[in-house]
VOGUPA-16422 format. One record per residue (C-alpha): residue in three letters; chain; x, y, z. Coordinates in pm, whole numbers, plus 50000, padded with zeros to 5 digits. Example, Ala and Ser with C-alpha at 12.3 -4.5 7.8 and 13.67 -1.06 7.14 Angstrom:
BEGIN
REC   aa  ch   east  north     up
REC  ALA   A  51230  49550  50780
REC  SER   A  51367  49894  50714
//
This chain:
BEGIN
REC   aa  ch   east  north     up
REC  MET   A  06617  34117  58924
REC  ASN   A  06323  33966  58749
REC  VAL   A  06308  33686  59024
REC  HIS   A  06286  33967  59283
REC  ASP   A  06028  34167  59089
REC  SER   A  05822  33837  59089
REC  GLU   A  05875  33811  59477
REC  ARG   A  05744  34158  59527
REC  VAL   A  05449  34106  59299
REC  VAL   A  05339  33788  59475
REC  GLY   A  05352  34001  59797
REC  LEU   A  05134  34279  59667
REC  LEU   A  04879  34026  59537
REC  GLU   A  04861  33852  59857
REC  GLN   A  04780  34160  60054
REC  ALA   A  04514  34223  59790
REC  GLY   A  04352  33886  59876
REC  TYR   A  04499  33642  59627
REC  GLU   A  04661  33314  59704
REC  LEU   A  04966  33164  59520
REC  THR   A  04886  32828  59327
REC  ASN   A  05097  32606  59128
REC  ASP   A  04782  32480  58955
REC  LEU   A  04717  32668  58639
REC  GLU   A  04364  32528  58607
REC  GLU   A  04253  32668  58921
REC  ALA   A  04415  33022  58882
REC  ASP   A  04198  33337  58879
REC  LEU   A  04490  33532  58786
REC  VAL   A  04792  33462  58566
REC  VAL   A  05095  33695  58573
REC  VAL   A  05369  33649  58316
REC  ASN   A  05688  33846  58418
REC  THR   A  05896  33902  58099
REC  CYS   A  06254  33996  57998
REC  SER   A  06362  34176  57678
REC  VAL   A  06745  34121  57690
REC  ARG   A  06726  33855  57429
REC  GLU   A  06483  33799  57157
REC  ARG   A  06421  33435  57248
REC  ALA   A  06284  33550  57589
REC  GLU   A  06006  33769  57401
REC  ASP   A  05930  33453  57164
REC  LYS   A  05872  33230  57469
REC  LEU   A  05634  33491  57617
REC  PHE   A  05410  33479  57333
REC  ASN   A  05419  33119  57287
REC  ARG   A  05322  33075  57653
REC  LEU   A  05049  33325  57596
REC  ALA   A  04919  33134  57281
REC  LEU   A  04916  32810  57491
REC  LEU   A  04733  32956  57788
REC  SER   A  04474  33098  57556
REC  ALA   A  04422  32750  57389
REC  THR   A  04405  32560  57723
REC  ARG   A  04131  32747  57902
REC  SER   A  03760  32786  57799
REC  PRO   A  03614  33121  57790
REC  ASP   A  03403  33040  58089
REC  THR   A  03718  32947  58291
REC  LYS   A  03939  33225  58155
REC  PRO   A  04164  33380  58436
REC  ILE   A  04260  33748  58424
REC  VAL   A  04598  33741  58234
REC  ALA   A  04860  34021  58318
REC  VAL   A  05187  34082  58143
REC  ILE   A  05461  34271  58323
REC  GLY   A  05815  34343  58304
REC  CYS   A  06041  34447  58034
REC  VAL   A  05852  34330  57738
REC  ALA   A  05542  34486  57870
REC  GLN   A  05729  34825  57910
REC  GLN   A  05875  34775  57548
REC  GLU   A  05558  34681  57347
REC  GLY   A  05284  34827  57548
REC  GLU   A  04956  34843  57394
REC  LYS   A  05087  34614  57106
REC  ILE   A  05057  34307  57345
REC  PHE   A  04676  34322  57325
REC  SER   A  04672  34267  56962
REC  ARG   A  04932  34015  56942
REC  ALA   A  04789  33830  57234
REC  PRO   A  04439  33898  57260
REC  GLY   A  04390  33703  57582
REC  VAL   A  04583  33951  57779
REC  ASP   A  04379  34174  58007
REC  VAL   A  04656  34398  58192
REC  VAL   A  04990  34525  58082
REC  VAL   A  05217  34667  58327
REC  GLY   A  05562  34827  58271
REC  THR   A  05864  34798  58491
REC  GLN   A  05814  35113  58680
REC  ALA   A  05450  35067  58751
REC  LEU   A  05459  34721  58946
REC  ARG   A  05311  34875  59247
REC  ARG   A  04981  34948  59049
REC  LEU   A  04928  34600  58953
REC  PRO   A  04666  34487  59201
REC  VAL   A  04467  34804  59122
REC  LEU   A  04469  34738  58738
REC  VAL   A  04384  34382  58789
REC  ALA   A  04080  34491  59003
REC  GLN   A  03962  34714  58745
REC  ALA   A  04010  34490  58469
REC  GLU   A  03799  34206  58652
REC  LEU   A  03541  34471  58744
REC  GLU   A  03494  34632  58397
REC  LYS   A  03601  34351  58151
REC  ALA   A  03834  34583  57983
REC  ASN   A  04195  34606  57903
REC  TYR   A  04426  34826  58109
REC  LEU   A  04769  34940  58051
REC  ASP   A  05033  35135  58255
REC  ILE   A  05385  35170  58114
REC  ASN   A  05435  35519  58256
REC  PRO   A  05776  35619  58408
REC  TYR   A  05765  35653  58776
REC  ASP   A  06079  35792  58946
REC  ASN   A  06005  35661  59301
REC  VAL   A  06204  35328  59343
REC  SER   A  06092  35286  59710
REC  PHE   A  05893  34976  59774
REC  PRO   A  05683  34869  60081
REC  LEU   A  05927  34703  60338
REC  GLY   A  05837  34335  60402
REC  VAL   A  05603  34299  60104
REC  ALA   A  05833  34068  59898
REC  VAL   A  05744  33711  59946
REC  ARG   A  06105  33549  59913
REC  GLN   A  06109  33229  59722
REC  ASP   A  06455  33133  59848
REC  PRO   A  06481  33029  60231
REC  VAL   A  06861  33124  60231
REC  LYS   A  06924  33418  59974
REC  ALA   A  06738  33754  59979
REC  PHE   A  06745  33967  59673
REC  ILE   A  06752  34348  59740
REC  THR   A  06735  34615  59479
REC  ILE   A  06937  34914  59535
REC  ILE   A  06940  35089  59202
REC  GLU   A  06695  35083  58909
REC  GLY   A  06759  35184  58550
REC  CYS   A  07068  35268  58366
REC  ASN   A  07216  35579  58179
REC  ASP   A  07496  35407  57992
REC  PHE   A  07299  35327  57681
REC  CYS   A  07548  35062  57537
REC  SER   A  07460  35030  57180
REC  PHE   A  07317  34660  57198
REC  CYS   A  07138  34707  57515
REC  VAL   A  06755  34741  57575
REC  VAL   A  06770  34786  57945
REC  PRO   A  06772  35196  57940
REC  HIS   A  06462  35164  57730
REC  THR   A  06281  34917  57937
REC  ARG   A  06408  35006  58286
REC  GLY   A  06432  35378  58254
REC  HIS   A  06716  35614  58376
REC  GLU   A  06911  35554  58707
REC  ARG   A  06719  35588  59019
REC  MET   A  06868  35515  59354
REC  ARG   A  06709  35379  59674
REC  PRO   A  06777  35541  59990
REC  ALA   A  07052  35378  60205
REC  LYS   A  06865  35364  60512
REC  GLU   A  06564  35185  60349
REC  ILE   A  06806  34929  60185
REC  VAL   A  06971  34871  60519
REC  GLU   A  06630  34821  60693
REC  GLU   A  06541  34563  60424
REC  VAL   A  06866  34379  60478
REC  ARG   A  06792  34368  60834
REC  GLN   A  06446  34243  60800
REC  ALA   A  06557  33988  60565
REC  ALA   A  06843  33863  60791
REC  ASP   A  06615  33861  61100
REC  SER   A  06395  33612  60905
REC  GLY   A  06686  33371  60844
REC  HIS   A  06822  33496  60505
REC  VAL   A  07175  33488  60566
REC  GLU   A  07297  33561  60218
REC  ILE   A  07225  33906  60075
REC  HIS   A  07225  33989  59693
REC  LEU   A  07229  34343  59604
REC  LEU   A  07090  34421  59263
REC  GLY   A  07113  34703  59009
REC  GLN   A  07154  34724  58642
REC  ILE   A  07495  34894  58719
REC  VAL   A  07508  34805  59085
REC  ASN   A  07840  34959  59178
REC  HIS   A  07740  35291  59034
REC  TYR   A  07530  35337  59347
REC  GLN   A  07511  35673  59530
REC  ALA   A  07282  35735  59824
REC  PRO   A  07022  35996  59779
REC  ASP   A  06990  36023  60165
REC  LEU   A  07332  35988  60299
REC  ALA   A  07617  36209  60198
REC  ASP   A  07928  36041  60084
REC  CYS   A  07747  35690  60069
REC  ASP   A  07892  35538  59758
REC  PHE   A  07863  35171  59682
REC  ALA   A  08159  35079  59896
REC  LYS   A  08005  35270  60176
REC  LEU   A  07678  35079  60132
REC  LEU   A  07890  34746  60141
REC  GLU   A  08016  34855  60487
REC  LEU   A  07667  34944  60617
REC  VAL   A  07522  34602  60483
REC  HIS   A  07807  34407  60615
REC  ASP   A  07726  34557  60983
REC  VAL   A  07388  34422  60985
REC  PRO   A  07377  34116  61228
REC  ASN   A  07324  33784  61108
REC  VAL   A  07431  33864  60736
REC  GLU   A  07696  33581  60648
REC  ARG   A  07756  33647  60302
REC  ILE   A  07714  33951  60052
REC  ARG   A  07683  33928  59673
REC  PHE   A  07605  34194  59412
REC  ALA   A  07518  34199  59061
REC  SER   A  07581  34343  58805
REC  PRO   A  07876  34577  58822
REC  HIS   A  08026  34786  58545
REC  PRO   A  08413  34757  58487
REC  ARG   A  08436  35152  58460
REC  HIS   A  08283  35195  58786
REC  VAL   A  08496  34938  58985
REC  THR   A  08692  35184  59221
REC  SER   A  08973  35144  59442
REC  ARG   A  08733  35206  59752
REC  MET   A  08505  34908  59631
REC  LEU   A  08801  34671  59599
REC  GLU   A  08936  34767  59951
REC  ALA   A  08583  34697  60081
REC  MET   A  08573  34365  59903
REC  ARG   A  08929  34277  60048
REC  ASP   A  08868  34404  60387
REC  LEU   A  08510  34284  60477
REC  PRO   A  08509  33909  60524
REC  ASN   A  08140  33856  60459
REC  ILE   A  08167  33997  60101
REC  CYS   A  08214  33687  59859
REC  ARG   A  08535  33665  59661
REC  HIS   A  08343  33665  59342
REC  LEU   A  08331  33951  59093
REC  HIS   A  08108  33960  58781
REC  LEU   A  08287  34170  58534
REC  PRO   A  08108  34199  58202
REC  VAL   A  08325  34273  57914
REC  GLN   A  08131  34188  57612
REC  SER   A  08410  34159  57359
REC  GLY   A  08780  34113  57351
REC  SER   A  08819  34363  57067
REC  THR   A  08874  34737  57130
REC  GLU   A  08702  34810  56799
REC  ILE   A  08383  34630  56873
REC  LEU   A  08387  34768  57237
REC  ARG   A  08391  35092  57095
REC  ALA   A  08099  35007  56861
REC  MET   A  07917  34869  57161
REC  ARG   A  07979  35199  57345
REC  ARG   A  08128  35026  57637
REC  ARG   A  08374  35309  57731
REC  HIS   A  08670  35067  57802
REC  SER   A  08942  34924  57564
REC  ARG   A  09075  34561  57579
REC  GLY   A  09385  34716  57746
REC  ASP   A  09180  34913  57996
REC  TYR   A  08997  34574  58096
REC  LEU   A  09311  34355  58142
REC  ARG   A  09486  34631  58348
REC  LEU   A  09160  34633  58571
REC  VAL   A  09179  34247  58589
REC  GLU   A  09536  34277  58723
REC  LYS   A  09441  34530  58969
REC  ILE   A  09165  34334  59103
REC  ARG   A  09362  34021  59129
REC  GLY   A  09655  34210  59293
REC  ALA   A  09415  34347  59565
REC  ILE   A  09231  34031  59610
REC  PRO   A  09440  33716  59511
REC  ASP   A  09176  33464  59576
REC  ILE   A  08891  33623  59365
REC  ALA   A  08700  33451  59102
REC  LEU   A  08602  33643  58806
REC  SER   A  08302  33593  58556
REC  THR   A  08177  33782  58266
REC  ASP   A  07916  33828  57983
REC  MET   A  08021  33777  57627
REC  ILE   A  07854  33870  57290
REC  VAL   A  07969  33682  56978
REC  GLY   A  07857  33812  56615
REC  PHE   A  07813  34173  56706
REC  PRO   A  07745  34375  56379
REC  GLY   A  08074  34403  56171
REC  GLU   A  08265  34153  56389
REC  THR   A  08517  34009  56187
REC  HIS   A  08701  33661  56241
REC  GLU   A  09006  33849  56380
REC  GLN   A  08807  34045  56612
REC  PHE   A  08646  33721  56735
REC  GLU   A  08978  33556  56789
REC  GLU   A  09059  33863  57008
REC  THR   A  08765  33746  57225
REC  ILE   A  08914  33395  57247
REC  SER   A  09242  33533  57355
REC  LEU   A  09107  33752  57611
REC  THR   A  08910  33477  57756
REC  GLU   A  09231  33251  57770
REC  THR   A  09433  33526  57915
REC  VAL   A  09158  33620  58207
REC  GLY   A  09080  33281  58289
REC  TYR   A  08713  33321  58405
REC  HIS   A  08565  33091  58651
REC  SER   A  08222  33118  58453
REC  MET   A  08080  33310  58172
REC  PHE   A  07733  33398  58015
REC  SER   A  07777  33387  57649
REC  PHE   A  07525  33497  57390
REC  LYS   A  07481  33528  57013
REC  TYR   A  07409  33895  56932
REC  SER   A  07023  33950  56871
REC  GLU   A  06894  34283  56749
REC  ARG   A  06699  34459  57033
REC  PRO   A  06432  34718  56972
REC  ASN   A  06515  35094  57018
REC  THR   A  06890  35036  57054
REC  LEU   A  07155  35230  56889
REC  ALA   A  07285  34923  56705
REC  ALA   A  06944  34818  56573
REC  LYS   A  06920  35179  56441
REC  ARG   A  07252  35215  56298
REC  LEU   A  07455  34879  56252
REC  PRO   A  07317  34621  56017
REC  ASP   A  07302  34264  56175
REC  SER   A  07580  34151  55924
REC  VAL   A  07721  33827  56081
REC  PRO   A  07542  33523  55954
REC  GLU   A  07352  33315  56198
REC  SER   A  07554  33020  56109
REC  GLU   A  07883  33204  56179
REC  LYS   A  07747  33319  56515
REC  THR   A  07668  32970  56607
REC  ALA   A  08008  32842  56515
REC  ARG   A  08169  33127  56713
REC  ILE   A  07973  33067  57032
REC  MET   A  08037  32694  57029
REC  LYS   A  08401  32759  56995
REC  LEU   A  08401  33025  57276
REC  GLN   A  08189  32793  57493
REC  THR   A  08421  32490  57442
REC  ILE   A  08721  32681  57548
REC  GLN   A  08549  32837  57857
REC  LYS   A  08444  32482  57963
REC  SER   A  08791  32357  57939
REC  ILE   A  08903  32667  58148
REC  GLN   A  08645  32605  58405
REC  LEU   A  08726  32234  58437
REC  ALA   A  09104  32322  58481
REC  LEU   A  09013  32566  58740
REC  ASN   A  08779  32341  58921
REC  LYS   A  09037  32033  58920
REC  GLU   A  09260  32272  59125
REC  GLN   A  09005  32230  59402
REC  VAL   A  09024  31849  59422
REC  GLY   A  09178  31739  59765
REC  GLN   A  09132  32091  59915
REC  SER   A  08864  32184  60168
REC  VAL   A  08607  32457  60088
REC  ARG   A  08348  32651  60274
REC  VAL   A  08008  32608  60122
REC  LEU   A  07674  32786  60217
REC  ALA   A  07426  32492  60165
REC  ASP   A  07137  32652  60000
REC  SER   A  06914  32389  59831
REC  ARG   A  06874  32020  59737
REC  SER   A  07103  31907  59447
REC  ARG   A  06907  31927  59114
REC  LYS   A  07010  31575  58987
REC  ARG   A  07038  31360  59325
REC  HIS   A  06776  31404  59603
REC  GLU   A  07014  31273  59869
REC  GLU   A  07264  31540  59796
REC  LEU   A  07266  31910  59897
REC  SER   A  07394  32200  59686
REC  GLY   A  07552  32531  59774
REC  ARG   A  07827  32765  59666
REC  THR   A  08168  32877  59787
REC  SER   A  08261  33236  59830
REC  GLN   A  08391  33225  59483
REC  ASN   A  08045  33128  59357
REC  THR   A  08148  32764  59255
REC  VAL   A  07868  32510  59300
REC  VAL   A  07938  32212  59520
REC  ASN   A  07728  31900  59573
REC  PHE   A  07749  31674  59874
REC  PRO   A  07553  31413  60062
REC  GLY   A  07352  31583  60340
REC  LYS   A  07001  31646  60496
REC  ALA   A  06762  31909  60417
REC  GLU   A  06788  32063  60767
REC  TRP   A  07155  32155  60694
REC  ILE   A  07030  32412  60426
REC  GLY   A  07130  32767  60569
REC  HIS   A  07445  32642  60723
REC  VAL   A  07785  32715  60609
REC  VAL   A  07982  32376  60583
REC  GLU   A  08339  32266  60534
REC  VAL   A  08349  32029  60224
REC  SER   A  08653  31809  60115
REC  VAL   A  08645  31817  59732
REC  LEU   A  08664  31479  59573
REC  ARG   A  08570  31538  59225
REC  ALA   A  08542  31812  58978
REC  GLY   A  08350  31893  58665
REC  PRO   A  08317  32197  58458
REC  ASN   A  08029  32335  58626
REC  SER   A  08049  32190  58973
REC  LEU   A  08250  32030  59248
REC  SER   A  08138  31726  59459
REC  GLY   A  08274  31619  59781
REC  GLU   A  08204  31528  60151
REC  VAL   A  08126  31736  60457
REC  LEU   A  08401  31757  60716
REC  ALA   A  08231  32012  60953
REC  ARG   A  07987  32298  61002
REC  ASP   A  08009  32638  61133
REC  ALA   A  07893  32701  61506
REC  HIS   A  07690  32998  61391
REC  ARG   A  07333  32934  61310
REC  SER   A  07078  33169  61140
REC  ARG   A  06749  33234  61322
REC  ALA   A  06566  33022  61059
REC  SER   A  06798  32715  61139
REC  GLU   A  06799  32743  61521
REC  SER   A  06646  32417  61565
REC  MET   A  06861  32228  61313
REC  PRO   A  07089  31949  61435
REC  THR   A  07465  32012  61423
REC  LEU   A  07657  31784  61166
REC  GLY   A  07899  31664  61417
REC  SER   A  07648  31374  61516
REC  GLU   A  07611  31261  61164
REC  PRO   A  07833  31003  61001
REC  ARG   A  08069  31119  60747
REC  ALA   A  07951  31030  60384
REC  GLN   A  08136  30743  60240
REC  GLN   A  08335  30812  59919
REC  GLU   A  08126  30561  59726
REC  ASP   A  07826  30776  59766
REC  ILE   A  07994  31068  59584
REC  ARG   A  07928  31067  59204
REC  PRO   A  08095  31259  58916
REC  CYS   A  07955  31600  58851
//
């Protein structure tokens, strides 16, 4: 969601006459988009602002704007903590950034807007998408759940839904420009209910997006377990372009800790839901979020997290040490009682077990062929491409840049805990508009096995 906010901001500023640069030294305006989900993100912000202030002279100082969740959370305090900042804009006022920047530049004064705005519509076509293959599209802003550890309702505000017709039109524009994979975004994305179309819940919206021409894959983040409905599972099962991956945040394996977190589901509820999901969609891959060291978490309760992790067998996991967040119920009522050293030991154990689970699941793919949407160059080896299966598993394989945006069939030769590697067997005949001039893979020689390196 923060990535997509940055895409929107770039578009707004380009309309205002700015041009994007990668050279900090020539920047007239620096915008820092912030996250407040974890304390470390805030620390990084102020370290970066201090570095920025130290490396530019007063004569060449750019306008500095801080946007996003920390801006919403800290507001005017940012000006005193980071004197080099000129503009602070909260999560619900992004559209006002160009105006505030212009005022700050003209009047040499600080400007702040952290006011709540209920209108979540955004001018269509403004976002400057950074990814040539994937398009991020927000469908819902804010959250009404107020889990005791979570800062999101305090920084993103209450739930506001975008009109379904506006969402579908943005999907259409993205697909027409060659973005074949659509990512629907929301704090609780599957709680969507259209304000403009009767009976259009999240399942119906998936159907509408699925009907848009040139959309090859649909993903969404992040759903809440208690809003996973039978209609949603039926849509995922029956619509072939919806990826067979479901991010299902649990946060803890202990019912007592879940109750303290105000997650509104028990361990048993969650495991029954997992069974239901896998019964409906046998080839689905599940991922999750997990917090260790929540206030009051005992060793026995942590072991319940370990046993749930082993029972479910997640394909991937985002795991965190608990950090107290401002304004949350946990910060107000629950002392941060688990020592930092114990949090570290617990997360290391959890991550070691999760890594072994991922390696075992990935090894099952060796010798199989998988369909992969090539979306980028490999991070580690320039001669390779990288992409993901429908189950969201990363696959690396030798290939050319012009293959990006195509679905390829890859024979899996090796597996690591975080990715697969293999060689291309074939590519789908379908091409996106962005890749109509790309050559087919049929004329290319198959990669030799000695070119495939371990993950």
